[in-house]
Structure formats: C-alpha cells, structure tokens
C-alpha positions as CSV (number, residue, x, y, z in Angstrom):
1,M,80.2,5.1,93.7
2,N,77.0,4.1,91.6
3,R,75.1,6.2,89.6
4,E,71.6,5.5,89.7
5,T,70.1,4.8,86.1
6,P,67.3,6.8,84.8
7,N,64.2,4.7,84.2
8,L,64.0,5.3,80.4
9,S,60.7,3.3,80.3
10,E,59.1,5.5,82.4
11,D,60.1,8.7,81.0
12,D,58.6,7.3,77.6
13,D,55.6,6.6,79.2
14,S,55.2,10.1,80.8
15,M,56.2,11.8,77.5
16,R,53.7,9.7,75.9
17,K,50.8,10.7,78.0
18,M,51.6,14.3,78.0
19,S,51.7,14.0,73.6
20,P,48.4,15.8,72.5
21,H,48.0,13.3,69.6
22,N,47.4,10.9,72.5
23,N,45.3,13.1,74.5
24,R,42.8,13.1,71.7
25,R,40.2,10.7,71.6
26,R,39.9,8.5,68.3
27,R,36.4,8.8,67.6
28,P,34.5,5.8,65.6
29,A,33.7,6.1,62.1
30,G,30.0,5.6,62.7
31,E,30.3,9.0,65.3
32,V,32.5,11.2,62.6
33,L,29.7,10.1,60.1
34,Q,27.0,11.4,62.2
35,R,28.9,14.6,62.8
36,F,29.5,15.4,59.2
37,I,25.6,14.5,58.3
38,V,24.3,16.8,61.0
39,G,26.7,19.6,59.7
40,T,26.0,19.1,55.9
41,T,22.2,19.1,56.6
42,A,22.2,22.1,59.0
43,T,24.5,24.0,56.4
44,C,22.1,22.9,53.6
45,T,19.0,23.9,55.5
46,L,20.6,27.2,57.0
47,V,21.7,28.6,53.3
48,N,19.0,27.3,51.1
49,C,16.1,28.3,53.5
50,S,17.5,31.5,54.5
51,M,18.0,32.8,51.1
52,L,14.7,31.3,49.9
53,I,13.0,33.4,52.4
54,I,15.3,36.7,51.7
55,S,14.3,36.1,47.8
56,T,10.4,35.4,48.1
57,A,10.1,38.5,50.4
58,A,12.0,40.7,47.9
59,G,10.1,39.0,45.2
60,R,13.5,38.7,42.9
61,W,16.8,37.9,43.0
62,L,18.7,40.8,44.7
63,F,22.8,39.9,44.6
64,G,23.3,39.8,40.8
65,S,24.3,37.3,38.4
66,V,27.7,36.1,39.7
67,C,26.3,35.1,42.9
68,C,23.2,33.7,41.4
69,Q,25.6,31.1,39.7
70,L,27.7,30.4,42.8
71,F,24.4,30.1,45.0
72,G,23.1,27.6,42.3
73,L,26.0,25.8,42.5
74,V,26.5,25.7,46.3
75,S,22.6,24.8,46.7
76,Q,22.8,21.8,44.7
77,A,26.3,20.6,45.8
78,L,25.1,20.7,49.7
79,V,21.8,18.7,48.7
80,A,23.5,16.0,46.9
81,A,26.2,16.1,50.0
82,S,23.6,15.7,52.5
83,A,22.0,12.6,50.6
84,W,25.6,10.9,50.0
85,M,26.5,11.5,53.7
86,I,23.7,9.1,54.7
87,T,24.7,6.9,51.9
88,I,28.2,6.7,53.1
89,Y,27.1,6.2,57.0
90,A,24.8,3.0,55.5
91,I,28.0,1.6,53.9
92,E,29.9,2.1,57.0
93,R,27.0,0.1,59.2
94,F,27.2,-2.7,56.3
95,T,30.7,-3.1,56.7
96,F,30.8,-2.7,60.4
97,H,28.1,-5.8,61.0
98,L,28.8,-7.6,57.7
99,V,32.5,-7.3,56.9
100,P,34.1,-6.8,60.5
101,V,37.4,-8.3,59.5
102,E,38.4,-5.3,56.9
103,Y,36.3,-2.5,59.1
104,A,39.0,-1.6,61.0
105,S,41.3,-0.9,57.9
106,L,38.4,0.7,55.2
107,F,37.3,3.2,58.1
108,S,39.6,4.4,60.2
109,E,39.0,8.1,61.5
110,I,41.3,9.1,58.6
111,N,40.0,7.1,56.2
112,T,36.4,8.5,56.8
113,R,37.3,12.1,56.5
114,I,39.1,11.7,53.4
115,L,36.1,9.6,51.8
116,V,33.7,12.4,52.9
117,C,35.8,15.3,51.9
118,G,36.6,13.5,48.6
119,T,32.9,12.7,47.9
120,D,32.1,16.5,48.8
121,F,34.7,17.4,46.0
122,C,33.8,15.2,43.5
123,L,30.0,16.8,43.7
124,L,31.1,20.1,43.9
125,V,33.1,19.7,40.5
126,L,30.1,17.5,38.9
127,H,27.6,20.4,39.7
128,T,29.8,23.1,38.0
129,A,28.5,21.7,34.6
130,P,25.6,24.6,34.4
131,L,28.4,27.2,34.6
132,Y,29.7,25.8,31.2
133,G,26.3,25.5,29.2
134,W,25.2,22.2,30.1
135,G,22.0,23.3,32.0
136,E,21.8,26.9,33.4
137,Y,21.5,28.3,37.1
138,S,19.2,31.2,37.1
139,S,16.8,33.3,38.7
140,Y,14.5,33.6,35.5
141,R,12.1,31.2,34.4
142,G,11.3,30.3,30.8
143,G,11.4,33.2,28.3
144,M,9.4,34.8,25.8
145,P,10.3,34.8,22.4
146,I,9.8,38.0,19.9
147,S,10.5,37.8,16.3
148,V,12.0,40.8,14.7
149,L,11.8,41.1,11.3
150,H,13.3,43.6,8.8
151,W,11.4,45.2,6.1
152,K,13.9,46.9,4.0
153,N,11.7,47.7,1.0
154,N,8.9,49.3,3.3
155,T,6.5,46.7,3.1
156,S,5.5,45.9,6.6
157,N,2.3,48.0,6.0
158,S,1.0,45.7,3.0
159,S,-1.7,43.6,4.0
160,N,-0.1,40.3,2.8
161,S,3.1,41.0,4.3
162,F,1.5,42.0,7.9
163,E,-0.3,38.5,7.8
164,Y,2.9,36.5,7.9
165,L,3.6,38.4,11.6
166,S,1.4,35.5,13.3
167,N,4.4,33.1,12.5
168,S,8.5,33.1,13.5
169,A,10.5,34.9,11.2
170,H,12.0,31.4,10.0
171,Q,8.2,30.1,9.2
172,I,7.7,33.3,7.5
173,V,10.6,32.7,5.0
174,E,9.4,29.3,4.7
175,Q,5.7,30.1,4.1
176,H,6.9,32.8,1.6
177,A,9.1,30.7,-0.5
178,Q,6.6,27.8,-0.9
179,T,3.8,30.0,-1.8
180,N,3.1,30.7,-5.6
181,D,1.1,33.7,-5.1
182,H,3.7,36.6,-6.4
183,T,0.9,39.4,-6.1
184,D,3.0,41.2,-3.8
185,S,6.3,41.4,-5.7
186,N,7.8,44.0,-3.3
187,V,8.2,41.2,-0.4
188,E,11.3,38.7,-0.9
189,P,12.5,36.1,1.4
190,S,15.9,38.3,1.5
191,D,13.7,41.1,2.9
192,L,13.0,39.2,6.2
193,V,16.5,38.3,6.9
194,M,18.2,40.6,9.6
195,P,21.4,42.2,8.1
196,Q,24.6,42.0,10.5
197,P,22.6,40.0,13.3
198,Q,25.4,39.9,15.8
199,V,25.4,43.6,15.7
200,Y,21.8,43.9,16.0
201,G,21.6,41.7,18.6
202,A,24.3,43.5,20.7
203,V,22.2,46.5,20.3
204,V,18.8,45.3,21.0
205,V,19.9,43.5,24.3
206,Y,21.4,47.1,25.3
207,I,18.2,49.0,24.6
208,F,16.0,46.6,26.7
209,N,18.3,46.3,29.5
210,K,18.4,50.3,29.5
211,L,14.8,50.8,28.4
212,Y,12.8,48.0,30.4
213,G,15.5,46.5,33.0
214,C,14.8,43.0,31.2
215,D,17.2,40.2,29.9
216,V,17.3,39.5,26.5
217,R,19.3,36.7,24.5
218,L,19.9,36.2,20.8
219,I,18.5,32.7,19.9
220,A,18.4,32.5,15.9
221,V,20.7,33.5,13.3
222,P,20.3,34.8,10.7
223,F,16.4,34.8,11.2
224,F,16.6,37.1,14.0
225,Q,14.6,36.0,17.1
226,L,15.2,37.4,20.8
227,L,14.4,35.4,24.1
228,L,12.8,38.1,26.7
229,R,13.4,37.5,30.4
230,C,11.7,40.0,32.9
231,P,12.8,39.9,36.7
232,T,9.3,40.9,38.0
233,N,5.9,41.3,36.3
234,T,6.2,44.9,36.9
235,H,9.0,44.7,34.4
236,L,6.8,42.7,32.3
237,K,4.0,45.4,32.4
238,H,6.3,48.1,31.6
239,V,7.4,46.1,28.0
240,L,3.6,45.5,27.4
241,R,2.9,49.4,27.6
242,D,4.3,49.3,24.0
243,Y,2.4,46.4,22.7
244,T,-0.5,46.8,20.7
245,N,-1.7,44.0,18.1
246,S,0.7,41.7,18.7
247,V,3.5,43.9,17.7
248,L,5.8,46.0,20.0
249,G,5.2,49.3,19.3
250,S,7.0,52.6,17.8
251,T,8.8,53.4,21.0
252,F,11.3,50.7,21.0
253,R,11.5,50.5,17.1
254,T,12.4,54.2,17.2
255,R,14.8,54.0,19.7
256,L,16.7,51.0,18.1
257,T,16.3,52.9,14.6
258,D,17.9,55.8,15.7
259,F,20.3,54.1,17.6
260,L,21.7,52.3,14.4
261,H,21.1,55.4,12.1
262,T,23.4,57.6,14.9
263,H,26.0,55.0,15.1
264,S,26.4,54.4,11.4
265,V,25.4,50.8,11.7
266,I,23.4,50.4,8.5
267,G,23.4,52.8,5.5
268,V,19.6,52.4,4.3
269,S,16.4,53.2,6.0
270,T,15.0,50.1,7.8
271,N,11.4,49.0,9.0
272,L,11.4,46.6,12.1
273,E,8.7,44.7,13.8
274,F,8.9,43.1,16.9
275,Y,6.6,40.3,17.2
276,I,5.1,38.8,20.3
277,N,3.0,35.5,20.1
278,P,-0.2,35.9,22.3
279,N,0.0,32.4,23.5
280,D,3.7,32.5,24.5
281,L,2.9,36.0,26.1
282,Q,-0.3,34.3,28.0
283,A,2.3,31.4,29.1
284,Y,4.7,33.6,30.3
285,Q,2.5,35.6,32.1
286,E,0.6,33.1,34.1
287,T,3.4,30.7,34.6
288,Y,7.1,31.7,34.4
289,I,6.4,35.1,36.1
290,S,4.7,33.7,38.7
291,Y,7.3,30.8,39.2
292,Q,10.0,33.9,39.4
293,E,7.8,35.3,42.6
294,L,10.0,33.0,44.7
295,G,13.5,34.9,43.6
296,I,15.5,31.8,44.5
297,C,18.3,31.1,42.1
298,S,18.3,27.8,41.0
299,L,18.6,25.5,38.2
300,D,16.1,26.7,35.2
301,C,14.0,23.6,33.9
302,S,12.2,25.3,31.2
303,P,12.7,24.0,27.6
304,I,14.7,27.0,26.5
305,N,17.9,25.5,27.5
306,P,18.4,22.9,24.9
307,S,20.4,20.6,27.3
308,V,18.2,20.7,30.2
309,T,16.5,17.5,30.1
310,S,19.9,15.7,29.9
311,W,21.3,17.9,32.8
312,L,18.1,17.4,35.0
313,T,18.5,13.5,34.6
314,V,22.0,13.7,36.0
315,V,20.9,15.9,39.0
316,I,18.1,13.6,39.7
317,M,20.4,10.5,39.4
318,T,23.2,12.3,41.9
319,T,21.0,13.9,44.5
320,T,18.2,11.4,44.8
321,C,18.1,8.1,43.0
322,L,21.6,6.7,43.7
323,P,22.3,7.7,47.1
324,Y,18.8,7.0,48.4
325,V,18.5,3.6,46.4
326,I,21.9,2.6,47.7
327,C,21.2,3.5,51.3
328,A,17.8,1.4,51.2
329,V,18.9,-1.4,49.8
330,L,22.0,-1.8,52.1
331,A,19.7,-1.0,55.2
332,A,17.5,-4.0,54.0
333,I,20.3,-6.4,53.8
334,L,22.0,-5.4,57.0
335,Y,18.3,-5.9,58.7
336,R,17.9,-9.5,57.2
337,S,21.3,-10.4,57.6
338,V,22.2,-9.2,61.3
339,R,18.8,-10.6,62.3
340,A,19.2,-14.0,60.8
341,Q,22.5,-14.2,62.6
342,S,21.9,-12.9,65.8
343,P,18.1,-11.9,66.9
344,N,19.3,-10.0,69.6
345,A,21.4,-7.6,67.8
346,H,20.2,-3.8,68.2
347,V,20.3,-3.1,64.5
348,T,16.5,-2.4,64.0
349,P,16.7,1.3,64.7
350,V,19.3,2.2,62.6
351,C,18.2,0.1,59.7
352,L,14.6,1.8,60.4
353,S,16.2,5.6,60.4
354,L,18.1,4.6,56.9
355,L,14.8,3.0,55.3
356,S,12.8,5.9,56.3
357,G,15.4,8.7,55.6
358,S,16.0,7.3,52.2
359,V,11.8,7.0,51.7
360,F,11.3,10.8,52.7
361,G,14.4,11.9,50.7
362,V,13.1,10.4,47.5
363,L,9.3,11.8,48.4
364,T,10.5,15.4,48.7
365,S,12.7,15.5,46.1
366,G,10.2,13.8,43.6
367,V,7.6,16.6,44.7
368,Y,10.2,19.3,44.1
369,Y,11.5,18.0,40.7
370,Y,7.7,17.2,39.5
371,T,6.9,21.0,40.2
372,A,9.5,21.7,38.4
373,V,8.9,19.6,35.4
374,L,5.2,20.8,35.6
375,I,6.4,24.6,35.4
376,S,8.7,23.9,32.6
377,R,5.5,22.3,30.6
378,S,3.9,25.9,31.2
379,V,1.6,24.3,33.9
380,F,0.6,26.6,36.7
381,V,1.5,25.8,39.9
382,H,0.3,27.8,42.9
383,T,3.3,29.7,44.7
384,T,2.3,28.6,47.9
385,L,3.1,25.1,46.7
386,Q,6.2,26.1,45.3
387,I,7.8,27.3,48.4
388,V,6.6,24.1,50.4
389,A,8.2,21.9,47.5
390,H,11.4,24.1,47.9
391,L,11.4,23.6,51.7
392,L,10.8,20.0,51.6
393,Y,13.8,19.5,49.1
394,F,16.2,21.6,51.0
395,T,15.5,19.5,54.4
396,N,15.0,16.1,53.2
397,C,17.9,14.5,55.2
398,V,16.2,16.3,58.4
399,W,13.8,13.3,58.7
400,F,16.9,11.1,59.1
401,I,18.8,13.0,61.9
402,L,15.2,13.3,64.0
403,S,14.8,9.4,63.5
404,N,18.1,8.6,64.0
405,L,18.1,10.9,67.6
406,L,14.6,9.0,68.3
407,S,16.0,5.8,68.2
408,K,19.0,6.5,70.3
409,V,16.1,7.9,72.8
410,C,14.4,4.6,72.5
411,T,17.2,2.4,72.8
412,K,19.4,4.6,75.5
413,P,20.4,1.6,77.8
414,H,21.9,-0.1,74.9
415,K,24.9,1.1,72.8
416,L,23.4,1.6,69.3
417,L,26.8,2.3,67.5
C-alpha cells in the first residue's frame, strides 16, 4: 500500500505566505525618508510653536530652569533634524539616479532607518554642549551689571571716593592706583576689594531672589560684580524702586548688612555701594527685557556668555549651512546630470522641491539668527518681528513638504519616486 508523500514545497510556500514578515510590504527608501521628514517637521513645528504661544501669552517662561534646559536642547535638535532629513533625502535621490548599482545595498529600508536614527542621535548629543557651559539655553536675555563696592573705612560718603562709582570696581582700583592725588588718604585699593567674595556672592544671590524674584550671578572675583537678570519688566521695576543716583538704595544694602552681621560672616562694620551704570540700565530695559516678553527658552546670544560666538557658529553650521548647502548642490548636480542623459526623466519636480526647500530654509533661519545677533548688540527689535522670526525658524522645512506635495499633484500620471 503506497502512502501518499506530502508535498513539502507546497507547505513551505503556504507557511511563507502566512508569515507576517512577508506580508509587510518593504517600502522604498524614498518613501521611508519622506515619512521621517513629515514626522520630524510636524513634531518640530508642534512642540516649538505651541511652547512659543504659551510663553508669549504668559510673558515669561513658566516651567522652571530644568525644563528650560531640556526644551532648549530638544528644540534645537528638532530644527537641526528637520533640515538633515531633507539632506538625507537629497542624498538618496542622488544615489538612486546616478549610482544605481550601489543604491540597493546603501539604501535598503533597514539601512535608511539606521541612518536616520543615527543622525538624530548625533544631533541630540551635539546640542547638549550648552548644558556643560558652551553657550547657554535660557529664558533670560542679556543682563545688567551691578558693581558692588566695599568701603571698610567708612569713606563711601566722601566726594572724591563717590566719583569713582561711575566705573566698574576693577576700573576704580586701576584709576586709584594710577593717580598721584593722595588727598583722600582714607581710600586705599584694598578698601575696594570685597573680602570673602564667594560668601558675599551666595548671600547676595539669595537676597535678590528672596527680595526681588530675580536671578543673579557672580561674574567677577575678587572685584565684586554681579549680573542681574529679571524675568519680566515688573520685576525690574521692583528693583528700581530702591534705585537713586545710580546706586541701589538702602533697602537692599541694609538687608544684606544685617544678614551678614546676624550670621557672623564678618566681624567689622561695612559700607556697601551697589552701582548700576545708567547706560547698562537703559540697554537692558529697552532691548533685553523686551526680548524676554516672548518667554521662550532658547540659546541666549547676548555677550554675557563668553563662548556664545563659537557655539552660535556651530549651531548655524549644523542647522542651516551644511544641510541646506549640501542639499542644494546635490539637487543641482542631479538635475543637470539626469537631464543630460535622459531629457524625459521626471526629476525636475524633486529637484525643484529640494532647491526651493533649501533656499527657504536658509532665508528663514537667516532671519532668525540675524534678529538674535541684532538683539545681542543691544539693537531694539519689535516683539512682533521677533515672533515672526521664531515662527519662520520653527517651520523652515514646511515649504519643502508643501512643494513636494504640489509636485506630486502636478505629476500625478507619472511615478515620481
């Protein structure tokens, strides 16, 4: 009796058809990249614009310093990722048309996803630099220097010594050291140096936060100088209530002196003068406080950060110059090469989308960075223009998506990808 032998090949075929791995259609790399472009751009636009609207409506940053740092990092990384997704798409199209032999191995679906995820990870790591002191993510813009003078010989009321208050503490010491006029023998350079500056600094920061709700940092040791940063104009006006004749008045000075004596920080009587330069005050009121009305937490381009120039250069290169220049160059080469070989090839819509997206990205990012540089130079920029510059910057990749969709509609009978 002959037993019927099962047909293993048919069983294997049926099993392969039932496998979920074979049921899933493998998408072309171009389609995968376009999905990433839409997703990254939509996330960038939604996160940044929603936070801009909330902060502008409130007039200040509402979510604390830790969230400020995290948002600044994510915001810059998303903008950079949106630009680089378009560049990777340009590289993929370039390889597809001009290097077809290596295309399948270079831009498989898994390789494309790894390339995108690796790029996003590198950009995220790169933009953590301000968290370690190279640049600064902050909702504050600029700051107002306050020179703190310590007169231990009770000479703060003498006419000669009070004239010195028109300069910073360091300049006061230099001027006094270089002068040959010793008519005021009570004032010595050592009288102007703050003893225990770190202790004073911690106490001053605490009192400014407690009394006025402002942020203060120590920026000069041993010549004691502070940098005042107020969240809103209302907080600054609260500070200026105690401000007369370029000097912070008795309220703050008395509070600080009492605190030091109470806690036995010093054992001798002190006279403290908190001098604010009128020009610095005017620039801070008219430029930086106005800029803070947006409330958005981003890179502070003001000159109070010594490394802001170098870091701003890195940001401009990674978010604008490199991705968009590479994209535009590849699109131009692709158009000329393919059209020369095959005039009927349908690459014109893709190339136009890449070129127009690159130009629009450079222009919108340029407006944003130009506005930031103007404000860093104490040039007043109207709040409406600042909002427009931020919106253009956060949506600089939207034009590429719109132009790409338009090109697909116009070439619907043909297969674009």
